[in-house]
C-alpha positions as CSV (number, residue, x, y, z in Angstrom):
1,M,20.2,18.8,-14.4
2,A,19.3,21.4,-12.1
3,P,20.8,21.7,-8.8
4,Y,19.3,20.6,-5.7
5,G,16.2,23.0,-4.7
6,Q,15.9,24.6,-8.4
7,G,14.1,21.4,-10.1
8,G,11.0,23.2,-10.8
9,G,10.1,20.9,-13.4
10,S,10.9,17.6,-11.5
11,S,7.5,17.8,-9.5
12,A,5.4,18.0,-12.5
13,N,7.2,14.9,-14.2
14,L,6.8,13.3,-11.2
15,A,3.3,13.8,-10.7
16,D,3.0,12.6,-14.6
17,I,4.9,9.5,-13.7
18,L,2.7,8.6,-10.9
19,E,-0.9,9.4,-12.4
20,R,0.4,7.1,-15.3
21,V,1.4,4.4,-12.5
22,L,-1.9,4.8,-10.9
23,D,-3.8,4.8,-14.3
24,K,-2.1,1.8,-15.7
25,G,-1.0,-0.1,-12.5
26,V,2.3,-1.9,-11.8
27,V,2.6,-5.4,-10.6
28,I,6.0,-6.2,-8.6
29,A,6.7,-9.7,-8.2
30,G,9.0,-11.9,-6.5
31,D,10.2,-15.0,-4.9
32,I,12.6,-15.7,-2.0
33,Q,13.4,-19.5,-1.4
34,I,15.4,-20.9,1.4
35,N,17.3,-24.4,0.7
36,L,19.4,-26.2,2.7
37,L,21.0,-29.3,0.7
38,D,18.2,-29.5,-1.6
39,I,15.5,-29.3,1.0
40,E,12.9,-26.2,0.6
41,L,12.7,-24.7,4.5
42,L,11.1,-21.5,3.4
43,T,9.4,-19.7,0.5
44,I,8.0,-16.3,0.4
45,K,6.0,-15.1,-2.5
46,L,5.6,-11.4,-2.8
47,R,3.2,-9.8,-5.2
48,L,2.9,-6.0,-4.8
49,L,0.2,-4.1,-7.0
50,V,0.3,-0.5,-7.2
51,A,-2.7,1.1,-8.8
52,S,-5.3,3.9,-8.4
53,V,-8.8,2.5,-6.8
54,D,-11.0,2.8,-9.7
55,K,-8.3,0.7,-11.6
56,A,-8.1,-1.8,-8.6
57,K,-12.4,-2.2,-8.9
58,E,-11.9,-2.5,-12.8
59,M,-9.7,-5.5,-12.3
60,G,-11.9,-6.7,-9.6
61,I,-10.1,-6.0,-6.4
62,D,-12.0,-4.5,-3.7
63,W,-10.8,-6.0,-0.7
64,W,-10.8,-3.0,1.3
65,E,-14.7,-2.3,1.0
66,H,-15.1,-5.8,3.1
67,D,-12.2,-5.0,5.6
68,P,-14.2,-3.6,9.0
69,S,-10.7,-2.1,9.7
70,L,-10.6,0.0,6.3
71,S,-14.2,0.7,5.7
72,S,-17.1,2.3,7.7
73,R,-19.5,0.1,5.2
74,A,-18.0,-3.2,6.1
75,P,-20.0,-5.5,8.2
76,R,-18.7,-5.3,11.7
77,R,-17.1,-8.5,13.4
78,P,-18.9,-9.9,16.2
79,E,-16.9,-9.7,19.7
80,R,-17.7,-13.2,20.8
81,G,-19.4,-16.2,19.4
82,V,-20.8,-17.3,16.3
83,G,-18.8,-15.8,13.2
84,A,-16.1,-14.4,15.1
85,G,-13.5,-16.3,13.1
86,D,-14.8,-15.3,9.8
87,G,-13.5,-11.9,9.9
88,G,-16.9,-10.3,9.4
89,H,-16.6,-10.8,5.7
90,S,-19.5,-13.3,5.2
91,P,-22.8,-13.1,7.3
92,S,-23.9,-16.3,5.6
93,L,-20.8,-18.3,7.0
94,A,-22.5,-17.3,10.4
95,E,-26.0,-18.2,9.4
96,E,-24.6,-21.5,7.9
97,N,-22.8,-22.2,11.6
98,E,-26.3,-21.5,13.2
99,R,-28.1,-23.7,11.2
100,L,-25.6,-26.6,11.6
101,R,-25.7,-26.3,15.2
102,A,-29.5,-26.5,15.6
103,E,-29.4,-29.3,13.3
104,I,-27.0,-31.0,15.2
105,E,-29.3,-30.2,18.6
106,E,-32.2,-31.7,16.7
107,L,-30.4,-34.9,16.1
108,R,-29.1,-35.1,19.5
109,A,-32.4,-34.6,20.9
110,A,-34.0,-37.3,18.7
111,R,-31.5,-39.9,19.7
112,Q,-32.0,-39.5,23.3
113,P,-34.4,-41.8,23.9
114,E,-32.3,-44.4,22.7
115,I,-29.3,-43.8,24.3
116,E,-31.3,-43.8,27.8
117,R,-32.8,-47.1,26.8
118,E,-29.1,-48.4,26.1
119,A,-28.0,-47.1,29.6
120,A,-30.8,-48.8,30.9
121,E,-30.3,-52.2,29.6
122,P,-27.8,-54.6,31.7
123,H,-25.1,-55.7,29.5
124,A,-23.9,-59.3,29.4
125,E,-20.3,-59.9,30.5
126,G,-19.9,-63.0,28.6
127,G,-21.6,-64.8,25.8
128,D,-23.1,-67.6,28.2
129,G,-25.1,-64.9,30.4
130,R,-22.8,-65.3,33.4
């Protein structure tokens, strides 16, 4: 083993190891569970994947492409209003929300004459009209 500062081959070995890890991918998984008297209080599941972007895409993992904070091509979140809760990931969710709101308004408008008629009718206090 070479003394500190004289390990000329170690950086090449580290680069080879890193290249191999990124090319193949490494998964590290672990669970932490906290119990008190056989009652599960907390479970933390840890999953870590280390791989190159190409390998991740090959495995079907591409979440960073849809995250506005990580990609300039990702759809931006609206500041307020419809779609603000969907994280900008699904424009169709915002469209569905708008469609449902319009449908609710149509139903309310269609039922409005019935509501007004019921409000105008006198309601009997008892069953015999007194």
